[in-house]
TIVO-523214 format. One record per residue: residue in one letter; y, z, x of N, C-alpha, C in turn. Coordinates in steps of 0.02 Angstrom, whole numbers, plus 50000, padded with zeros to 5 digits. Example, Ala and Ser with C-alpha at 12.3 -4.5 7.8 and 13.67 -1.06 7.14 Angstrom:
// TIVO-523214
R   res    n.c2    n.c3    n.c1   ca.c2   ca.c3   ca.c1    c.c2    c.c3    c.c1
R     A   49716   50390   50660   49775   50390   50615   49835   50390   50660
R     S   49888   50354   50642   49947   50357   50684   50002   50394   50645
END
This chain:
// TIVO-523214
R   res    n.c2    n.c3    n.c1   ca.c2   ca.c3   ca.c1    c.c2    c.c3    c.c1
R     M   49498   52176   48077   49505   52171   48149   49444   52201   48181
R     S   49414   52162   48224   49353   52187   48256   49370   52221   48321
R     K   49330   52269   48336   49341   52307   48398   49289   52286   48449
R     A   49304   52300   48512   49257   52284   48565   49196   52327   48559
R     R   49138   52296   48569   49076   52332   48566   49059   52358   48635
R     S   49028   52413   48639   49008   52439   48705   48933   52432   48711
R     T   48912   52418   48771   48841   52416   48784   48819   52486   48803
R     K   48764   52505   48776   48742   52574   48785   48723   52588   48857
R     G   48752   52639   48884   48732   52664   48949   48762   52627   49008
R     T   48798   52573   48998   48825   52536   49056   48899   52549   49065
R     G   48933   52569   49014   49005   52580   49020   49045   52516   49015
R     L   49013   52460   49002   49048   52396   48995   49061   52382   48922
R     S   49117   52350   48909   49131   52332   48840   49128   52256   48834
R     V   49102   52232   48779   49096   52161   48766   49151   52141   48717
R     P   49190   52088   48732   49243   52068   48686   49213   52042   48621
R     P   49252   52043   48568   49227   52017   48504   49209   51943   48511
R     R   49167   51918   48465   49142   51849   48469   49198   51797   48467
R     G   49250   51806   48429   49305   51758   48424   49341   51751   48491
R     K   49353   51807   48524   49387   51804   48589   49341   51775   48642
R     L   49277   51788   48637   49229   51759   48685   49226   51683   48678
R     R   49226   51660   48616   49225   51588   48603   49290   51556   48629
R     Q   49347   51589   48618   49411   51562   48642   49412   51560   48719
R     F   49385   51611   48750   49383   51613   48823   49338   51557   48849
R     A   49281   51545   48817   49235   51492   48839   49268   51423   48831
R     L   49305   51413   48776   49340   51350   48766   49395   51340   48818
R     T   49429   51393   48836   49481   51389   48887   49450   51370   48955
R     I   49396   51400   48974   49362   51384   49036   49338   51312   49035
R     L   49311   51289   48979   49288   51220   48972   49346   51171   48979
R     A   49403   51186   48948   49462   51142   48953   49487   51138   49024
R     V   49490   51194   49059   49513   51195   49129   49465   51155   49172
R     G   49400   51161   49160   49351   51123   49198   49357   51049   49187
R     L   49368   51028   49124   49376   50957   49109   49440   50929   49140
R     L   49494   50968   49140   49555   50946   49173   49545   50938   49248
R     G   49507   50983   49277   49492   50979   49349   49453   50917   49366
R     V   49404   50900   49323   49364   50840   49335   49407   50777   49324
R     A   49450   50778   49274   49493   50720   49260   49543   50710   49317
R     A   49565   50762   49350   49613   50756   49405   49581   50722   49465
R     C   49515   50724   49470   49480   50693   49526   49460   50621   49512
R     A   49475   50595   49453   49457   50526   49437   49501   50478   49476
R     P   49473   50424   49503   49514   50378   49542   49563   50339   49498
R     V   49620   50323   49528   49671   50282   49495   49677   50218   49536
R     Y   49673   50161   49503   49676   50096   49537   49744   50063   49523
R     R   49773   50033   49576   49836   49997   49568   49828   49927   49599
R     D   49855   49878   49564   49854   49809   49588   49924   49789   49608
R     H   49930   49754   49664   49994   49730   49689   49988   49655   49706
R     G   50039   49617   49689   50042   49548   49709   50011   49501   49659
R     Y   50009   49437   49678   49982   49384   49635   49946   49333   49677
R     V   49887   49313   49654   49848   49260   49684   49826   49213   49628
R     P   49838   49148   49636   49816   49101   49584   49740   49100   49578
R     T   49717   49084   49518   49644   49081   49507   49616   49017   49538
R     D   49550   49013   49542   49517   48953   49569   49530   48892   49525
R     L   49537   48903   49459   49553   48847   49414   49623   48820   49429
R     D   49670   48864   49443   49738   48841   49460   49738   48804   49527
R     L   49700   48830   49575   49698   48798   49641   49663   48730   49639
R     A   49617   48721   49591   49582   48657   49585   49629   48601   49564
R     Q   49686   48618   49534   49734   48568   49512   49773   48538   49571
R     I   49775   48574   49627   49813   48551   49685   49773   48497   49722
R     K   49804   48441   49735   49771   48385   49770   49797   48382   49841
R     V   49752   48395   49889   49770   48393   49960   49789   48322   49979
R     G   49845   48314   50013   49869   48249   50035   49911   48213   49983
R     V   49916   48241   49923   49954   48208   49869   50012   48252   49847
R     D   49997   48315   49829   50048   48360   49802   50098   48381   49855
R     T   50159   48396   49832   50213   48420   49876   50228   48493   49860
R     Q   50275   48521   49897   50295   48590   49884   50321   48598   49813
R     E   50358   48550   49788   50385   48555   49721   50331   48551   49668
R     T   50281   48508   49677   50228   48504   49627   50184   48566   49629
R     V   50173   48594   49688   50135   48656   49694   50173   48713   49660
R     A   50239   48714   49669   50279   48766   49636   50274   48760   49561
R     G   50269   48699   49535   50262   48690   49463   50192   48709   49438
R     L   50141   48699   49480   50072   48714   49459   50055   48788   49462
R     I   50071   48820   49518   50050   48890   49527   50107   48938   49542
R     G   50168   48913   49547   50226   48955   49560   50239   48963   49634
R     R   50298   48988   49649   50316   49000   49719   50291   49069   49740
R     P   50270   49075   49803   50245   49140   49826   50302   49187   49846
R     S   50283   49249   49857   50332   49297   49882   50336   49296   49958
R     A   50290   49261   49991   50290   49257   50064   50279   49184   50085
R     S   50314   49163   50137   50304   49096   50164   50305   49100   50240
R     A   50290   49045   50273   50289   49044   50346   50358   49063   50373
R     L   50359   49100   50426   50422   49128   50451   50466   49077   50486
R     L   50439   49033   50525   50480   48991   50567   50499   48924   50536
R     N   50451   48887   50508   50467   48820   50486   50445   48805   50415
R     D   50428   48854   50376   50409   48847   50305   50353   48796   50296
R     T   50302   48798   50339   50246   48752   50333   50188   48783   50294
R     G   50196   48843   50270   50142   48875   50233   50168   48924   50181
R     W   50132   48927   50125   50146   48976   50073   50087   49023   50068
R     Y   50100   49088   50061   50047   49138   50061   50053   49181   49998
R     Y   50001   49180   49958   49996   49221   49897   49950   49280   49915
R     V   49974   49341   49904   49937   49400   49925   49929   49447   49865
R     Q   49867   49471   49855   49853   49521   49803   49809   49575   49833
R     S   49827   49638   49820   49788   49694   49845   49770   49742   49788
R     R   49714   49775   49795   49692   49826   49747   49684   49891   49787
R     W   49718   49943   49765   49718   50007   49800   49685   50060   49756
R     K   49650   50106   49789   49616   50161   49754   49648   50227   49776
R     N   49674   50264   49728   49702   50331   49741   49654   50382   49713
R     L   49636   50430   49754   49589   50482   49733   49618   50550   49752
R     G   49646   50584   49704   49674   50650   49715   49729   50650   49767
R     A   49724   50697   49814   49776   50704   49865   49762   50662   49927
R     R   49708   50623   49926   49692   50581   49983   49740   50523   49988
R     A   49745   50494   50047   49788   50435   50058   49758   50376   50020
R     P   49801   50333   49992   49775   50274   49957   49733   50230   50004
R     Q   49681   50200   49976   49636   50158   50015   49635   50088   49984
R     E   49645   50038   50026   49643   49969   50002   49569   49948   49997
R     I   49549   49930   49936   49478   49913   49926   49467   49839   49917
R     D   49520   49801   49904   49513   49728   49897   49579   49695   49914
R     R   49574   49637   49947   49633   49597   49963   49613   49524   49960
R     Q   49654   49485   49926   49645   49413   49923   49708   49380   49949
R     V   49701   49332   49993   49757   49293   50019   49741   49219   50009
R     V   49786   49184   49977   49780   49111   49970   49834   49080   50013
R     A   49814   49037   50059   49861   49004   50104   49863   48930   50086
R     V   49922   48906   50069   49933   48835   50056   49977   48810   50112
R     T   49951   48766   50155   49990   48740   50211   50014   48670   50196
R     F   50072   48654   50224   50105   48590   50212   50117   48554   50278
R     T   50121   48488   50275   50140   48449   50334   50215   48454   50342
R     D   50242   48425   50396   50314   48426   50407   50351   48388   50351
R     A   50317   48341   50318   50347   48303   50263   50344   48342   50197
R     G   50311   48400   50196   50307   48440   50135   50249   48424   50090
R     I   50198   48389   50115   50139   48371   50076   50083   48422   50092
R     V   50044   48440   50040   49990   48490   50048   49940   48466   50100
R     E   49928   48509   50149   49881   48493   50203   49814   48529   50194
R     N   49817   48592   50168   49756   48631   50161   49768   48687   50112
R     V   49714   48708   50077   49716   48766   50033   49656   48810   50052
R     E   49670   48873   50071   49617   48918   50093   49623   48985   50057
R     R   49567   49018   50047   49565   49085   50017   49531   49132   50068
R     F   49562   49189   50078   49535   49240   50124   49528   49305   50086
R     G   49477   49345   50106   49467   49410   50076   49479   49465   50127
R     L   49471   49526   50105   49482   49584   50148   49435   49583   50208
R     E   49375   49558   50197   49325   49555   50252   49344   49504   50305
R     D   49387   49455   50287   49407   49404   50336   49466   49426   50379
R     G   49499   49480   50358   49560   49500   50393   49549   49551   50448
R     R   49602   49565   50481   49601   49617   50532   49670   49651   50531
R     V   49673   49711   50555   49735   49750   50553   49781   49726   50608
R     I   49843   49710   50590   49893   49688   50637   49955   49733   50628
R     A   49977   49763   50682   50037   49805   50678   50099   49760   50678
R     L   50132   49754   50621   50191   49712   50617   50252   49746   50648
R     S   50256   49812   50640   50312   49849   50667   50287   49918   50688
R     R   50295   49933   50751   50270   49998   50776   50321   50053   50766
R     R   50385   50037   50765   50438   50085   50757   50436   50141   50810
R     V   50418   50121   50871   50416   50168   50926   50462   50140   50980
R     T   50508   50181   51003   50554   50160   51056   50528   50187   51122
R     D   50512   50142   51166   50492   50163   51233   50554   50173   51275
R     S   50556   50228   51311   50613   50243   51354   50607   50202   51417
R     N   50662   50167   51435   50661   50129   51496   50687   50169   51555
R     I   50706   50230   51543   50731   50273   51596   50679   50327   51609
R     K   50650   50325   51667   50597   50372   51684   50622   50420   51737
R     G   50613   50484   51724   50630   50535   51774   50704   50549   51779
R     V   50745   50526   51733   50817   50539   51735   50834   50584   51676
R     G   50863   50642   51691   50881   50689   51639   50943   50668   51600
R     F   50957   50705   51547   51012   50689   51503   51079   50694   51538
R     L   51090   50748   51575   51154   50757   51610   51164   50704   51663
R     R   51113   50685   51698   51119   50633   51749   51137   50565   51717
R     Q   51108   50551   51658   51127   50489   51623   51199   50492   51600
R     L   51220   50550   51575   51288   50558   51550   51340   50553   51606
R     L   51327   50588   51661   51375   50590   51715   51368   50531   51764
R     G   51316   50493   51759   51303   50438   51806   51351   50380   51799
R     N   51387   50374   51745   51433   50317   51735   51504   50330   51758
R     F   51520   50390   51780   51589   50405   51800   51610   50364   51861
R     G   51568   50354   51909   51585   50317   51968   51587   50241   51959
R     R   51562   50217   51904   51557   50145   51892   51618   50116   51856
R     V   51663   50155   51833   51721   50131   51796   51774   50109   51846
R     R   51799   50047   51838   51852   50021   51882   51917   50018   51843
R     A   51971   50023   51877   52037   50022   51845   52049   49956   51809
R     G   52024   49901   51836   52033   49835   51805   52000   49831   51737
R     D   51944   49867   51728   51910   49867   51663   51950   49903   51610
R     I   51988   49953   51630   52027   49993   51582   52092   49958   51563
R     I   52124   49925   51612   52190   49893   51600   52183   49834   51553
R     Q   52132   49794   51558   52125   49735   51516   52115   49758   51447
END
């Protein structure tokens, strides 16, 4: 068993070589874990057909059923009259505790005529898009300057006996 060596005249003791090596390896391992924790993590969401798959679609000839057989049905379609199918794929980058950042987005839009025949096939990227708020989830108050008690007590005079009897 080795004992700690002392340096002459300083009052400091130096740990034995084995413990010093173990300490250095521990510091190195902690440093490597810290660096690995800062490495970005990428996640892909959605599906977009390849250009080879899209080349099989014939504008003016194919129908919704033939497109479904060639490239599959999308997870999103036009909201009102089903005149378009939208394939969406996104790539997100997560870096530590930061909020995820979308670094790539591909959207393929296949539009159909009212008869269900392919009218157009388009591809859009993240640079072609713009941010649209689909849902704000904010309720605007339509009552301005009226307190809670006034709202609560304001309906007492409006109740008629005929409304209660029916």
